[in-house]
C-alpha positions as CSV (number, residue, x, y, z in Angstrom):
1,X,-5.2,-10.6,23.4
2,X,-7.2,-13.4,21.8
3,X,-7.2,-11.5,18.5
4,X,-3.5,-10.8,18.6
5,X,-1.9,-12.6,15.6
6,X,1.7,-13.7,15.9
7,X,4.0,-15.7,13.7
8,X,7.7,-16.0,13.3
9,X,7.9,-13.1,10.8
10,X,5.1,-10.7,11.7
11,X,2.5,-9.6,14.3
12,X,-0.6,-7.4,14.2
13,X,-3.9,-6.8,15.9
14,X,-6.8,-7.1,13.6
15,X,-10.5,-6.2,13.9
16,X,-11.8,-9.7,13.4
17,X,-15.4,-8.6,12.7
18,X,-14.3,-6.2,10.0
19,X,-11.9,-8.8,8.5
20,X,-14.8,-11.2,8.2
21,X,-17.0,-8.5,6.5
22,X,-14.2,-7.6,4.0
23,X,-13.4,-11.2,3.2
24,X,-17.2,-11.9,2.6
25,X,-17.4,-9.0,0.2
26,X,-14.3,-10.1,-1.6
27,X,-15.8,-13.5,-2.2
28,X,-18.9,-11.9,-3.7
29,X,-16.7,-9.9,-6.2
30,X,-17.5,-11.2,-9.7
31,X,-13.9,-10.5,-10.8
32,X,-11.3,-13.0,-9.5
33,X,-8.6,-10.4,-9.8
34,X,-5.9,-10.0,-7.3
35,X,-6.4,-7.5,-4.5
36,X,-3.8,-4.8,-4.4
37,X,-3.7,-2.2,-1.6
38,X,-2.2,1.1,-2.5
39,X,-0.9,4.1,-0.5
40,X,0.8,7.0,-2.2
41,X,1.5,9.8,0.1
42,X,2.5,11.0,3.5
43,X,0.2,13.9,4.5
44,X,2.8,15.5,6.7
45,X,3.6,19.2,6.2
46,X,7.4,18.7,6.5
47,X,9.3,19.1,3.3
48,X,11.0,15.7,3.7
49,X,7.5,14.1,3.8
50,X,6.5,15.8,0.6
51,X,9.3,14.1,-1.3
52,X,8.0,10.8,-0.2
53,X,4.5,11.5,-1.6
54,X,3.4,10.8,-5.1
55,X,0.6,12.0,-7.3
56,X,-2.0,9.2,-7.5
57,X,-2.3,9.7,-11.3
58,X,1.5,9.3,-11.7
59,X,1.4,6.3,-9.3
60,X,-1.4,4.5,-11.2
61,X,-0.5,5.2,-14.9
62,X,2.4,2.7,-15.1
63,X,0.5,-0.1,-13.3
64,X,-2.9,0.4,-14.9
65,X,-2.5,-2.7,-17.1
66,X,-2.3,-5.0,-14.0
67,X,-5.4,-7.2,-13.8
68,X,-6.3,-6.4,-10.2
69,X,-8.8,-4.7,-8.0
70,X,-7.1,-1.7,-6.3
71,X,-8.0,-0.8,-2.8
72,X,-7.0,2.5,-1.2
73,X,-5.1,2.1,2.1
74,X,-4.4,5.8,2.1
75,X,-5.4,7.8,5.2
76,X,-6.4,11.5,4.9
77,X,-8.6,13.2,2.3
78,X,-8.1,11.4,-1.0
79,X,-11.5,11.4,-2.7
80,X,-10.4,13.9,-5.3
81,X,-7.3,11.9,-6.2
82,X,-9.4,8.7,-6.6
83,X,-12.0,10.5,-8.8
84,X,-9.2,12.0,-10.9
85,X,-7.8,8.5,-11.6
86,X,-11.3,7.2,-12.4
87,X,-11.9,10.0,-14.9
88,X,-8.5,10.0,-16.6
89,X,-7.5,6.3,-16.5
90,X,-10.8,4.6,-16.0
91,X,-9.5,2.8,-13.0
92,X,-11.8,2.4,-10.0
93,X,-10.1,2.4,-6.7
94,X,-12.1,0.8,-3.9
95,X,-12.1,2.7,-0.6
96,X,-14.0,1.0,2.2
97,X,-15.7,3.5,4.5
98,X,-14.0,3.8,7.9
99,X,-11.6,6.3,9.5
100,X,-8.2,5.1,8.2
101,X,-6.3,7.3,10.7
102,X,-8.1,6.4,13.9
103,X,-9.4,2.8,13.2
104,X,-6.0,1.1,12.7
105,X,-7.4,-2.4,13.5
106,X,-9.7,-2.0,10.5
107,X,-6.8,-0.8,8.3
108,X,-4.8,-3.8,9.4
109,X,-7.7,-6.1,8.6
110,X,-7.9,-4.5,5.1
111,X,-4.1,-4.9,4.6
112,X,-4.3,-8.6,5.6
113,X,-7.1,-9.2,3.1
114,X,-4.8,-7.9,0.2
115,X,-2.7,-10.1,-2.0
116,X,0.0,-7.3,-2.4
117,X,0.7,-3.8,-1.1
118,X,2.3,-1.0,-3.1
119,X,3.1,2.0,-0.9
120,X,5.3,4.9,-0.3
121,X,7.2,5.4,2.9
122,X,4.4,5.9,5.4
123,X,2.6,4.0,8.2
124,X,1.0,1.7,5.6
125,X,4.5,0.3,4.8
126,X,5.1,-0.5,8.4
127,X,1.7,-2.0,9.1
128,X,2.0,-4.2,5.9
129,X,5.5,-5.3,6.9
130,X,4.3,-6.1,10.5
131,X,1.5,-8.1,9.0
132,X,3.9,-10.2,6.9
133,X,2.2,-9.0,3.7
134,X,4.2,-9.0,0.4
135,X,4.9,-5.3,0.1
136,X,6.5,-3.1,-2.6
137,X,7.9,0.0,-1.1
138,X,8.8,3.2,-3.0
139,X,11.4,5.4,-1.4
140,X,12.9,8.6,-2.8
141,X,16.6,8.1,-3.7
142,X,19.1,9.6,-1.2
143,X,16.3,10.7,1.2
144,X,15.6,7.9,3.6
145,X,17.9,5.3,5.1
146,X,15.4,4.6,7.8
147,X,14.6,1.3,6.1
148,X,18.1,0.0,6.0
149,X,21.7,1.2,5.8
150,X,22.9,-0.8,2.9
151,X,21.8,-0.8,-0.8
152,X,19.8,-3.9,-0.4
153,X,16.5,-4.4,-2.1
154,X,14.8,-6.2,0.8
155,X,14.0,-4.4,4.1
156,X,16.1,-5.7,7.0
157,X,13.1,-5.1,9.3
158,X,10.4,-6.8,7.2
159,X,11.7,-9.6,5.0
160,X,8.4,-9.5,3.0
161,X,9.1,-5.9,1.9
162,X,11.0,-5.2,-1.3
163,X,12.4,-1.6,-1.5
164,X,12.6,0.4,-4.7
165,X,14.4,3.7,-4.8
166,X,12.9,6.2,-7.2
167,X,13.8,9.7,-8.5
168,X,11.9,12.0,-10.9
169,X,13.5,10.2,-13.9
170,X,12.9,6.5,-13.0
171,X,9.5,6.4,-11.1
172,X,7.7,4.9,-14.1
173,X,10.4,2.3,-14.5
174,X,10.2,1.3,-10.8
175,X,6.4,1.0,-11.0
176,X,6.6,-1.0,-14.2
177,X,9.2,-3.3,-12.5
178,X,6.8,-3.7,-9.6
179,X,3.9,-4.5,-12.0
180,X,6.0,-7.3,-13.6
181,X,6.6,-8.9,-10.2
182,X,2.9,-9.0,-9.2
């Protein structure tokens, strides 16, 4: 329990050795850009989960002008998505090498090292919220009231999480709005 981090607004269990490694590597980064963690899909076969997932190219296009280093927080097989964004948008997405699904303490450490998180409705949103990290959450309109029951823009569960409802017509607008707030 000595590595269990608590505060008034959040709690999490971090892999301290991994956190030290990631912070050291960030300090060596020649760019002093912000660090933005991204997660864009829910790799669940249920049809309701598919509506919560986004194509990474669609996700990154509206925010490509943000001066930041982007880090993948996405679990599952995503290498092709990341290569596609590099080839088409010339954006490098950094993906530290560990098992994102089974090594949650490392994922939490990576989340804690970020300045901001932009995510869809998946476990990353809950971990970032629990860590107290400033999070921008994209939720499909009229699909999920799990986050709150009123039309508020801040999550009742995680006060650091701002909620954006998107549909097929306003996704770019929502991502541009997020970009302006970063």
